C-alpha positions in Angstrom: 8.2 -33.4 -94.9 10.9 -36.2 -96.7 10.1 -37.7 -100.0 11.6 -40.4 -101.7 10.2 -40.1 -105.4 8.8 -36.5 -105.1 6.2 -35.0 -107.6 7.7 -33.3 -110.1 6.6 -29.8 -110.7 7.6 -27.3 -113.3 6.3 -25.2 -117.1 4.7 -28.4 -118.6 4.2 -26.8 -122.3 8.7 -27.0 -122.5 9.0 -30.7 -121.4 5.4 -32.7 -122.1 6.7 -34.9 -125.0 10.0 -35.6 -123.1 8.0 -36.9 -120.4 5.5 -38.5 -122.1 8.7 -40.9 -123.6 9.5 -40.8 -119.9 6.1 -42.3 -118.9 5.7 -39.8 -116.2 2.2 -40.1 -115.0 0.4 -37.4 -115.1 -3.0 -37.4 -112.4 -6.2 -37.9 -114.3 -4.9 -36.9 -117.7 -1.6 -39.7 -118.5 -1.7 -42.8 -116.5 2.2 -43.8 -116.1 4.9 -44.9 -114.0 3.2 -43.7 -110.5 5.8 -43.3 -108.5 7.0 -40.5 -110.8 4.6 -37.9 -110.8 4.3 -35.0 -113.1 2.2 -31.7 -111.9 1.9 -28.7 -113.9 2.8 -25.4 -111.0 2.4 -21.7 -111.8 4.1 -19.4 -109.3 2.7 -16.0 -110.9 -0.4 -17.4 -110.4 -0.3 -18.3 -106.4 2.1 -15.2 -105.7 -1.1 -12.8 -107.5 -3.3 -14.0 -104.7 -0.5 -13.2 -102.0 0.8 -9.9 -103.5 -2.1 -8.8 -105.6 -0.9 -6.9 -108.8 2.9 -5.2 -107.5 5.3 -7.4 -109.2 8.2 -8.8 -107.3 10.9 -9.6 -109.7 12.4 -7.9 -113.2 14.9 -9.6 -115.6 15.5 -6.1 -116.5 18.5 -4.3 -113.9 16.5 -0.8 -114.1 13.5 -2.2 -112.8 14.8 -4.6 -109.8 13.6 -1.9 -107.0 13.4 -1.3 -104.0 9.3 -2.0 -104.1 10.6 -5.6 -106.3 12.5 -6.7 -102.8 9.6 -6.2 -100.3 7.2 -7.4 -103.1 9.8 -10.8 -102.4 10.4 -10.7 -98.7 5.6 -10.4 -98.7 5.7 -13.9 -100.9 8.4 -15.2 -98.9 6.7 -14.1 -95.4 3.4 -16.2 -97.0 5.4 -19.0 -97.9 7.5 -19.3 -94.1 4.1 -18.1 -91.9 1.3 -19.6 -94.1 -1.3 -18.3 -96.6 -5.1 -19.9 -97.0 -4.3 -20.2 -100.4 -1.2 -22.8 -99.9 -1.1 -24.5 -96.6 2.8 -25.6 -96.6 5.1 -24.0 -94.2 8.8 -23.4 -95.6 11.2 -24.1 -93.6 14.8 -21.8 -94.8 17.9 -20.9 -93.4 18.6 -17.4 -93.0 21.3 -17.6 -95.4 19.0 -19.3 -98.1 16.5 -16.6 -97.7 18.7 -13.8 -98.5 19.7 -16.2 -101.3 16.2 -16.1 -102.7 15.2 -12.8 -101.6 18.6 -11.4 -103.5 17.5 -12.4 -106.4 15.9 -10.0 -108.6 14.9 -12.4 -111.5 12.8 -13.9 -109.0 13.2 -17.0 -110.2 14.5 -18.3 -107.3 11.4 -17.5 -105.8 9.2 -19.4 -108.4 11.0 -22.4 -108.1 10.5 -22.4 -104.7 6.6 -21.3 -105.0 6.4 -24.4 -107.2 8.6 -26.6 -104.7 5.8 -25.5 -102.4 2.9 -25.7 -104.5 4.7 -29.9 -105.5 4.4 -30.2 -101.4 0.9 -29.2 -101.4 0.1 -31.5 -104.1 2.0 -34.9 -102.3 -0.1 -33.8 -98.6 -3.4 -34.0 -100.9 -2.3 -37.2 -102.1 -0.8 -38.9 -98.9 -4.1 -37.5 -97.5 -6.3 -40.0 -99.7 -6.8 -37.4 -103.3 -6.1 -39.6 -105.9 -5.2 -36.7 -108.2 -3.1 -34.7 -105.4 -5.8 -32.3 -105.5 -6.6 -31.8 -109.2 -10.1 -31.4 -109.1 -11.9 -35.0 -110.7 -13.6 -33.0 -113.7 -10.2 -32.1 -115.5 -10.3 -31.2 -119.3 -8.2 -33.8 -120.9 -6.5 -31.2 -123.3 -6.0 -28.7 -121.0 -5.3 -30.3 -118.0 -4.9 -27.8 -114.5 -2.6 -26.0 -112.6 -1.6 -26.9 -108.8 -3.7 -25.1 -106.5 -5.5 -22.9 -109.1 
């Protein structure tokens, strides 16, 4: 999939005032510039669907274990080969896979999951969903996380 103006997906609480000032479009919440779409992604939500209670990351070097590495591998495998809860597939080179897996903080993998959630949303929009796959009955104060 190639985007000219892809949706932006990241933790909303940190940048909402700046995004509103920049007139980004929040589907179902704020009508801004529709060529610049902002969506909320939460990688941990989808990761738990794949991994259950297994942890895949830690900022503490002492907690960067083989078990967490295997969990990152399992999560990346689900992104590459598909999963019922996120029906888009990731294509990476071997070097890119190695780099994502080597980041024991999980930041790289979190970014990839957010990107995949944004790709899912763009697919939904391309298929005619005006809210990028978000539910029509969103709470206007709470919003909604992609693929929740």
